[in-house]
N, C-alpha and C positions, 0 to 999 in steps of 0.2 A: 502495500500500499504505499499510496506518499500522498504527500500533505501540502498546502501553498506554504510557504514561508515569508513571513512577515513580523518582520523585530519590533513592531509597535504596537501588533495587536494579533498576535500569536495564537493558534490554536495549543489547546491544550489536552493533554490524553494523561489516560491512568494508566500506570505500567506497574504499579506493586500492589494489593491489600493486605491487611494486617486486622487479627481481633481476637479478643481473649470477652467471655460472655456467658452468660448462666445455660447457655446452650454448648460450648465448648470452647476448648482451647485455644482455638485458631479459626480463620476464615470457613476453611472446609468443615470440621465440624459444627460450627454454627448454621450454616447454607447446609447442611446434610439435617438439622434440629428444626430450621423453619419450613423448607421443604416439606418435611414429613408432618408438621403440624402439632410439635412436640413443646410441653411446655415446659419450660427452665425456672418455674416457681416453685417454692417448697416451704416445709414449716423454717422458723429459724430454731436451732438447738441452743444456744446460747444463754445462760439461765439468766442475763438481764431482759432478754424476750417475755420472758413469762408474764410481767404485769404490765405489757403495753397492751393499749388497744390496739395495734397490728402485730401480729406475730410472724407475718412470713413476708418474703422478698426472693427477688434473684440473686444469688450470692452466685458467682465466678465458677463455674465446672472444674475447672482448674486453677489451683494456688498458685501463684505468683512467684512463690519462693521453691516449687517444684522449677522454672525455667530461671530465673534470676538468684546467681550466688547469693548464699545467705549473709555475707560482709557486706555486698554490697546494696541487697534489699532492706537492713537494718538502718541505712543511711538515708530511706527514700521513703516516703507518703506510701502508700498503697495507690492511690489514684496515679501516681508516678510509676508506681512497678506496673499498673496495666498496661502505661503508655509505653514501657519499654518492651514490656513482651508482645504487643501489636506490631512496635516499631522494629522488634528484629525480624519478625514475620513477612511484615512488607519489603523491607529494606532486601532482604535474600530474595524476595520473588518477584521484583524487581529487577533481579540479576545482579545486585551491586555482591561483590564477593568480599567487600571491606570497607570502611569510613573513606569518608572523601579524601584524596589526597593519595592515600596507600591505596584503594584502587582508581587507575586513570584514566578509567571512564566520565568520573566526576569531578571539578573543581569543585573545589570549597567555598570559594569564594562567590559561588556561583548555586549554591545550594540554600535553602532555606526551611524553619519547621514553624509550623503553626499549630498548635496542640491547645485547646481550649478545654477548660473545666468549671462547672456553673458554681460550686462548690470551694473548690481549691482543697486543701488540707486540712480537713474539718476533723478527720481521726486522730492526726497527729495533737492538733489544737486542745482538744477536750482531751486527750490522753494525758499530754503534758501537766496540763492543768490538774487532773487528778493526782500527776505527781507533785508536784506544788505543794497541792493540798494537804496531800495523806503522807507524806515523808520528806518535804521541806523542799529548797531551793535548790540545793545541792543534786536533787535528786532529775534536776530536769536536761533533758538530753543539751547535748550544745549544737546539735545538726536539729533542731528544732522550728529554728526560724527560716533555714534552704528547703525544711521538709514541707511546712504549711504554707508557705505562698503560694498564689495562685497559678503566677509561673513557672512551680517547680517542675512540671510534666515538662512543658516546653524546652525549658532549660536544658534535662535532661537529655531528651531525644536531641537537644541540638546538639550537645556535648558525646552523644552516643555515635552521632555520625559526623562531626565537625562541619558541622554548617556556619558560615559565615556571612551569610546574604542577607539575614536576618532571621531573628527567633521570637514569635509575639504569642502574646495568647489573651484573644479575644474572650469578653465576659459578658454572655447575655442568657444569663440562666438556662432555660432548657434549649434555643438557639443557638447555643454557644459552638457546639462542634460544628455545627453546620455554617456558621458565620468562618470558622476557621477553615473551611475547605473552601467557602469562596472567595475570604481573603489570598488563601494559596494559590488559586486561579487568577486573579489579578495580579498577583509578584510576577507570575511568569506569561500573564499575558500583555504587560506593560515592560518587561525586559529585564525585570530588576534580578529575577534569578533564573535558572533553568531546570531545577529539580528544588520539589517542594513536598516535606511529610507534612501532611496536614489531618486532621482530625479532631476526637472529642475522649475525654477520660473520665470516670467520676467513681469515687468508694467514699459512698453516705450512709451506708448500712450501720447502724449506731442509733443508741436510744432515744438521744436528741432530736437528730432529723427525724427519725420515725415520729417521736410523740409530737411534735412541731408540725409533720404535715397531717398528722392525722387529727390532730388538735382543728387543724384550720378548715376540716372535712374535704381534704383535698385528697384523700386515699381510700381504696377499697378496706371495710373490714369485713368482709368476710372470711374469716378465721375457718370457717369449717368447708371451705372448699378454695385452698390457695389456688390451685390450676385452674380453677375457674372462673378465678377474680377478676383478672383482668380482660375484657370484656367489650369492647370498641361496639359502636353502633347497637348494643344489646339494649333493649330498652330497660333491664336490671342493671346496666352500668353504675355503678357510686365509685368511682374512683379510681386511679392509678396505683398500681403496684410498682413499689422501688425493687430497681435493680442494678450493678453495679457491673464494670468494665470499659474494655475502649475498643474505639473502630479508627483504624487510619487507612489513608491514601497514599500514595506515592503518586504525585502530579509532574507531570513533565511536559517542556516543550514537544508537538510533534517533529520538530525537524531533529532534537538532539536526541530524541527516542528513536527516530530512525538511523541517524547517524552511528548509533552501539549497536543497532539492530534488536532491538527492546522490544517483549512481547506488547500488546496494545490491548488491554481488557475495552475499551471504549473512547469517546471524547467528553471530558469533562467539557462541556458548553458553556457553563457563567450560574451567575446567582442573579435571586429577585429579591430587593430588601423595602419592609416598611418598617413602621411602627403603629399601633394601635392609638396611643394615648387614650386609653379610655379605663384601665384600673391599672394600678401594682399585681395584680392577682388574678381576674377574670379576665377570661378573651371576651373583646368584644362582640355580643351576639349575632347581629347579623353577615359578621363575615366580611365589614368593611378592608380591614387593614388586612387581610389574608388576601384577599383576592387584589388590593393594591400590590401586593409585593408578585403574586402570578404576572399580573400584569405589567410589573417592570422586568420580570423574567425575557416576557416578549418582545417586550418594546426595546431593551438592550443587548439582545443577542439574536443572532442569527438563526430563528426557533419562532417556531407556531405552534398553536394549538392541536391541531390536526395530525401534528407527528408526534404526538403522546400519545404511550397506550397505556402508561401505568404508574402510578402513584404510591410510593411508601408515603402513606400518611404519617402524621403526627399520631395522630388518632389514642390520644391517653386513658381513653376508656372513663373519662368526664362528662359528666351530662351534657355541659353546654359546650363545651370543646369539642367535640366530636361533631356536632351538627353545624357548628359555625363553621368546621373547616369544609364540610360539603356544600353549605350555601357558598361559599366564596367559590369553591368548584364549580356550580353550576351557574353561576354569576357569569365568570370568566371564559369559561369551556361551550356555553350553551349547547347545540348541536352535537359538538362536536365533543360530548362527554359520553354521549353515546358507545365508542369504542374503547372506553377507558377503562382498566379495572385496576382497585383500590385495596392494598394490604396494608394492614392493621400488624406489624410484625411486634409491637410493643404487649399483643398478646398473650408473646410466648417469652421474651425477654423481660416484661416487664420495662419500666422508665428510668432510662440510665443518665435523666437530665442534662446535664452536658455533654453528656459523651452520646446520646442519644443518637442525633446528627453524624456522627461519625461511624455507629455499626449500622445505623440505615443507609447510610450512602453506601458502604461496602454492601448491605445487602442488596440496594440498587445496582449498584454495579454488577452485581452478580447476578440479578434478574436482567439486565441487558443480555449478558454473555451466554446465559443459559435461555434465553428466551422462553421463562419460566416465571410468574406471580407468586408468590409466596402467600399461602390464606391466610387469613384472619379467623383466629380458633376463638370457642365460645359463643359464635352468635346465634342462637338458639331463638331469639323473639325478635326481630330486626326492627329498629324505630323506625316509624312509621315515615319522617321526611327524611328516608334514604333507598333510594330504588333499589330492587334487590340484585339485578345484575350488574350494578358499580361494586358489589363486592367482595372478591375472592375468598370464598370458603372453603374451597380447597385448593392446592396448586393445579396452576392452570395456567397453559402453553399461551406464550402470545407471537402475533404473526412474524411471518420470513417480511425480509426490506429492513428498508432503515427506520428504527425506532428510536423511543426517546423516554427515559424514567423520569421522573420526579423525586424529589425527596426534600419533602416539607418538615422544617422545625423551627418551632413559636416556642417563645419564653413570658414567664414573668416579666413583667413590667410592658409587655407588648410587641417584644420584640419579633419577627417576622421575618423568616430565612427559605427560600424556595433554591434550590441546586436539579441543574438537568445533566445528565447523562445521553449521551446517543451511541447507538453502534456504529462502528466503521467498516 
């Protein structure tokens, strides 16, 4: 394949993927779980969970200390551990044999990293406060600040691969991972970098975040059926289910990928952005802000709604948010929505917060690669405002030819990010 070379508006492609999620310790096992419609949600077995209003979550299937050496892991918050696990897979998948500079295929001055977290090192912060309170100041780890700072995952990924073109950390709640990938696309498109590792990570399964989310009535409290608790678009949905993990992409200019003979998964077309300006935690109910992000995507990129056949929806399983997203798509797509299939993969992984846009972009890339839309599970009684033919409730083949998949990511504060991936 060949691409037009343009140094000021370059084509961006995906050449590597990596993940660690409640469904598997890498992208392949995660994808297999998604296509099979397998839930990664289970009861929490920690003692502290017994007294919480929500006692289940989506914990990673493979502990990061099984992949990262323990001396290194002890100096990293869990969110950074996840990011490094996903980076190792994505970097190798892209065909790089060593750090930039050591592998002559990539110049470190032309390599970037954009890794987001919505909450940052919250477990480190809370655990070290417990040490301060219970054991005294001398027992607080000297690594605390580098571990808890929100840019820690990005910084550690940058150090791992020797990225010098820029290392960045967008923080926009549950839109963070999507915004990171969009930022990375722009870094390459405008010529600031040739390759960028980008995505999101989150590790917030801890009693304080769970209690806080539960008390604001954002989480499902279906403790009797954890695997059935995340149910996007179902009439019985009652809130999101917390998950953890990371999803990262290796993004690359098309000419750079072609020059080194890299495998290309798909084109990363671009992003659409908007803000609701409505409420700090509630979505704008008509979907106005989401529609604006979709319209921005189509206006700013070489893309039309007619090309889109799949949407990996934000679909957190909240009563108001799921319907607002559907309303926005109806407004923007119109009749073109008739050939679109929507998947709500949080029904299986839970909601990875700032990591959601990362892992769901990995899913969107693999949806294009395999031309298969993953199912949305637990849809037993579809909401009356959602057309039955719109939601993929089983793994479904997508058409041949040139296709586009979108990934929607929205966050507290009214942040809206839409990403587009196109087959090549």
